[in-house]
C-alpha positions as CSV (number, residue, x, y, z in Angstrom):
1,M,-21.5,33.2,-5.8
2,K,-20.6,29.4,-4.2
3,F,-20.1,26.4,-6.8
4,S,-20.3,22.8,-5.7
5,L,-20.8,19.5,-7.7
6,S,-23.6,17.1,-7.2
7,P,-22.4,13.7,-5.7
8,L,-23.5,12.0,-8.8
9,L,-22.1,14.3,-11.2
10,S,-18.1,14.4,-8.7
11,A,-18.7,10.6,-9.3
12,A,-19.4,10.5,-13.0
13,I,-16.1,13.1,-13.1
14,V,-14.0,11.1,-10.8
15,A,-15.3,7.8,-13.3
16,G,-14.6,9.4,-16.6
17,L,-11.0,10.5,-15.2
18,M,-10.3,7.1,-14.1
19,A,-11.6,5.6,-17.6
20,I,-8.7,7.9,-19.4
21,A,-6.2,7.3,-16.7
22,P,-3.6,4.6,-17.2
23,A,-3.6,2.0,-14.7
24,V,-0.7,2.4,-12.1
25,P,0.9,0.7,-9.1
26,A,-1.1,1.4,-6.1
27,S,0.9,2.6,-2.9
28,A,4.5,1.6,-3.2
29,Q,4.3,1.8,0.8
30,S,2.1,-1.3,1.0
31,I,4.1,-3.9,-0.8
32,G,6.2,-6.5,1.2
33,K,4.3,-5.4,4.6
34,T,1.4,-7.3,6.2
35,A,-1.7,-6.7,4.6
36,P,-3.9,-4.7,7.0
37,D,-6.7,-7.1,8.7
38,F,-10.3,-6.4,8.5
39,V,-13.8,-7.6,9.3
40,G,-16.6,-7.4,7.0
41,R,-20.0,-8.7,6.1
42,T,-21.3,-9.7,2.8
43,Q,-24.9,-9.2,2.1
44,S,-26.0,-12.3,3.3
45,G,-24.4,-11.6,6.5
46,D,-21.4,-14.0,6.5
47,E,-18.4,-12.4,8.0
48,I,-15.1,-12.5,6.2
49,R,-11.9,-11.8,8.1
50,L,-8.5,-11.6,6.1
51,S,-6.6,-13.1,8.6
52,D,-8.7,-16.4,8.5
53,L,-7.2,-16.7,4.6
54,R,-4.2,-17.1,5.7
55,G,-2.3,-20.1,3.9
56,K,-4.3,-19.1,0.9
57,V,-3.2,-16.5,-2.3
58,V,-5.8,-13.8,-1.6
59,V,-7.1,-10.8,-4.1
60,L,-9.0,-8.4,-2.5
61,D,-10.6,-6.2,-5.3
62,F,-11.9,-2.7,-4.3
63,W,-14.9,-1.5,-6.6
64,A,-17.9,0.3,-6.9
65,S,-21.0,0.1,-9.4
66,W,-20.2,3.8,-10.8
67,C,-16.5,2.9,-11.7
68,G,-15.9,2.2,-15.3
69,P,-12.9,0.1,-15.4
70,C,-14.6,-2.1,-12.9
71,R,-17.2,-3.0,-15.4
72,E,-14.2,-4.4,-17.2
73,E,-12.2,-5.6,-14.4
74,M,-15.3,-7.6,-12.7
75,P,-16.3,-10.2,-15.5
76,F,-12.2,-11.1,-15.8
77,L,-12.0,-11.5,-12.1
78,V,-15.2,-13.9,-12.7
79,S,-14.0,-15.8,-15.3
80,L,-10.1,-16.1,-13.1
81,A,-12.1,-17.4,-10.2
82,R,-13.6,-19.9,-12.2
83,E,-10.3,-20.8,-14.0
84,L,-8.4,-21.4,-11.0
85,K,-11.2,-22.8,-8.9
86,N,-8.7,-26.1,-7.7
87,E,-6.3,-23.9,-6.5
88,D,-5.5,-22.5,-3.0
89,F,-6.9,-18.8,-4.3
90,Q,-9.6,-16.3,-2.8
91,I,-10.9,-13.5,-4.4
92,V,-12.4,-11.1,-2.1
93,G,-14.5,-8.3,-3.4
94,I,-15.0,-5.2,-1.4
95,N,-17.6,-2.8,-2.7
96,V,-17.7,0.8,-1.6
97,D,-21.0,1.5,-2.5
98,E,-23.3,3.7,0.3
99,Q,-26.4,1.6,-1.5
100,T,-26.6,-2.1,-1.5
101,E,-28.9,-1.2,-4.4
102,D,-26.3,0.3,-6.7
103,M,-24.2,-2.7,-6.2
104,N,-27.1,-5.3,-6.8
105,A,-27.8,-3.5,-10.3
106,F,-24.0,-3.5,-11.4
107,L,-24.2,-7.1,-10.4
108,A,-27.0,-7.7,-12.1
109,G,-25.9,-6.6,-15.4
110,L,-22.6,-9.1,-15.6
111,G,-23.4,-11.9,-17.6
112,T,-22.2,-14.3,-14.6
113,R,-22.5,-13.1,-11.0
114,P,-19.3,-13.7,-9.0
115,T,-19.4,-16.9,-6.8
116,F,-16.6,-15.4,-4.6
117,P,-17.7,-13.5,-1.7
118,I,-18.3,-9.6,-1.8
119,V,-17.7,-7.5,1.4
120,L,-19.9,-4.5,2.0
121,D,-18.0,-1.5,2.7
122,P,-20.4,1.5,2.5
123,R,-18.4,4.1,4.8
124,G,-14.8,3.2,3.4
125,D,-13.5,1.8,6.3
126,I,-11.7,-1.1,5.0
127,A,-10.5,0.9,1.8
128,A,-9.4,3.4,4.3
129,N,-6.9,1.6,5.5
130,Y,-5.6,0.6,2.4
131,R,-5.4,3.8,0.9
132,L,-6.8,3.4,-2.4
133,P,-5.4,5.7,-5.1
134,G,-8.7,5.0,-7.0
135,M,-11.0,2.8,-8.4
136,P,-10.7,-0.6,-8.9
137,T,-7.8,-0.9,-6.9
138,T,-6.6,-4.9,-6.8
139,V,-4.3,-6.2,-3.9
140,F,-2.8,-9.5,-4.2
141,V,-1.7,-11.2,-0.6
142,D,0.6,-13.9,-0.4
143,R,0.2,-16.9,1.5
144,D,1.5,-15.3,4.4
145,G,-0.7,-12.7,4.4
146,V,1.8,-9.9,2.7
147,T,1.2,-7.5,0.0
148,R,2.8,-8.1,-3.2
149,L,1.1,-6.2,-5.8
150,A,-1.4,-3.4,-5.3
151,H,-2.7,-2.3,-8.7
152,S,-4.9,0.7,-9.5
153,G,-7.3,0.9,-12.5
154,F,-7.7,-2.0,-14.9
155,K,-7.4,-2.1,-18.7
156,D,-7.3,-5.3,-20.7
157,K,-3.4,-5.8,-20.6
158,D,-4.0,-5.9,-17.2
159,K,-4.8,-9.6,-17.4
160,D,-1.8,-10.9,-18.1
161,L,-0.4,-8.9,-15.0
162,Y,-2.7,-10.3,-13.0
163,R,-2.4,-14.1,-14.2
164,D,1.4,-14.0,-14.3
165,T,1.2,-12.4,-10.5
166,L,-0.7,-15.5,-9.4
167,K,1.2,-17.9,-10.9
168,K,4.2,-16.6,-9.4
169,M,2.3,-16.6,-6.0
170,L,0.5,-20.0,-6.3
171,A,3.9,-21.4,-7.0
172,A,5.9,-20.2,-4.0
173,A,5.5,-21.9,-0.6
174,P,4.7,-20.2,2.4
175,T,7.5,-18.6,4.6
176,V,5.5,-18.8,7.6
177,P,3.3,-22.1,8.6
178,P,-0.2,-21.1,8.6
179,Q,-2.3,-20.0,11.3
180,T,-4.4,-22.7,12.9
181,N,-7.5,-22.3,15.1
């Protein structure tokens, strides 16, 4: 007898495990290395290229509608973006849902929608380049395009980690002059 799980049940099991698992650093191999460049499109068709954001501190947030910890992290990121709106800083959400309707339903359920761009990655091409250990995974990229922190999961105590990391990164000057086009 062959046993298989439906995709919905599989997603629920993964989300449940992520909810009870401790938040952990993501792949240590990426720390101190140039973040993989990507080109992605938002739902409105705008193109986002990571390398175009050189000179800014960038937070890449990989998330999905079925992810329990993402429901806690996203409102925090929305408030963080508002809090740091005058800084040389950009959050880019990267949604890995296969159906944009799932993403839209998730976003509609937030008190305040994100003002930062959300790139669609339904096939997981961008996510694959970052070797994500789970959802959400949040990658902090410095002004030079170097990964300084990659964090998987989200709990309330991670808010301090995010703020402290950003504070240090925003205070640091770039070591390489930003590229101009």
